[in-house]
C-alpha positions, 0 to 999 in steps of 0.5 A: 499499500505505501508503495502505491501511495508514494508512486500515485499519491500526487496523481490522486491529489491532482485528480481530485483537487482539495483532499480533506486533512484526514485523508491527507494525513492517511496518504502521508502517514502510510507513505512514511510508515517504517521509512527513514521519514519517521526515524526509528532506532539502531539495532545491533547483534551482540554476537557478530556486531551486525548493525541495522536501522529499524524504522518506526511505524505510523500508528495510523489506524488505516495502515495495513502494517500497524494493525497487527500490534495494535490488535494484539494489545487490544486483544490482551486487554479484552481477554479478561472479558470472555466467559465460558459461554457460547458467543455469536456473530451478528452482522447488521447491513445498511441497504445500498441506497442509505450507504450512499448517504452514510458516506456524506454523513459519516459521523452521524449515520455510522453512530446511528448504525452502532446505536440502532444495531445495539438497541435491537439486540438489547430490546429483543434479548430482554423480551421474555419471549426470546431470552429475558436477559441483558446481553454483553457484546462488542460491535466493530464497524466495517464500511467496505466490501471486497471490491472496496466499495462503500458498504457499511455494516457492523459486525457484533460478538454476542454472549450466548446468554446474559443476566436476568432482569433482576441480576440474580441468575444467568440466562443461557441461549438454547444450544446453538441458537440465537435470537431469531433474524426474522425478528431482528431485521425489522426491528433494526430497520425501524430504529435506524429509520426513526433516528434517520428521520429525526436527524433529517427533521432537525437539519443534521444531514448534509446532501451534495452532488448526486444527493442534492436532491434529497434536500427536498423533504418529499424526495427524501421521504420517498426514498425512506418509504422505498427502503422501508418496504424492502427487507433488511439484511441481518445475518446470524452466523453459527456459534464460536467454539469457545472463548479462544475461537472468539479471540481469533475471530476478534484478532482478524476483524477488530483492527482490520483496514479496507485492504490488507497488504496480503491481497495486493497482487501487483502494481504495474503501469499505473494499474493495481491488481488485488485479490477479492472474494466473490460472494456471489459465487460462494466466496470464490477468489478473483483478481480485480484490477483498478487504475491506481487513482481509482484504487486510492480513491476507493481506499480513502472512502473508508477513513473515518472522522478523527476520534470516531471509535469503530469498536464499541462495547454494549450491555454488561460489557459497557465500559461504565459497568464492565468490571463489576458485571463480568465479576458477577456473571462469573459468580453466577457461572461458577467460573474463574477469570481466564488465564493470560494467553501466551505471548505468541497467542497475542501476536506479539513479535518475538525478539528478532534473530540477526539476519547475518549470523542467525544466532544473535538477538538484535538489541536497540542501541540508539535512536535514528532521528527522522529524515524530515526533522520531526515525526508526524502526529499519529492518527488516534488508534481505537482503544475502547 
């Protein structure tokens, strides 16, 4: 990704003129990541004396290189949140017609996607006809599809049970079954559209370019009626095998960016080729090809506003009550807190062997100043 930006970032800025400060920061940080521009430290092998520079990471949350370590740190903090129960994976997706509006109103509509999906899970789970309990769950916002088009959806990792209304017992889901999708989908649709209409009535939405016609109330309400009449996609996957499987899943999803370096195939003659799953053909992989400027445009569609958290916790995992309620859940379940994962499970990189002699372990012996004279201010990482 850094090579594409260094080669064609200027072409992108010329093609699209004014670029927002957030996107400028992404282009700058990713191009400089782990290069002399950011500086770093000098490493030396105590056995053979070999020395090399190891340059610093940009720490931008949209950088494919930086998310492995960020994910490892987040997972280490989250492992104590897991209970010895089944966990389910539920996905809430916006219709394409509303995804276009969300692209121009990221702060408001992505926040509404979080709140509407969370309120749906909490409401249906609290209903005694379904579970009658307070769930605990983590929600992760993704805004992309495999082809990098804008496709906002929320992945939720949900406990297979929860605290009863009076808090005196643990209520388990029926084995390998979660809340019915046929109930979740219409409730989610109603909550999201209610919030959307309130935001429109309060004048909190903006419409530009091809969406300018939405400033006319009749046009906007006609769109709302069309999406209200169609089924919305809520997908509940089979349960995970246990806490260790949940952690492996979270490691893949929590700090994922729109495209990883592993999916990039080549950059030749101004064209980027990358791998993508074709879900219409059962998940078969295919190679897509885009002009480099168009590739960068699609990649930058998925930058979020500064300090907008893409990972959020709800129910008995909400930040304000997590420690107290988790302790109570474990008491009811008769379970002890999970043991610490081994360092290899956390994804923490082991000490690096010397590339020359293959025996000594490299140690830091000094700093390397940034080539630019200063280190760019990094973007805020998700830490919720």
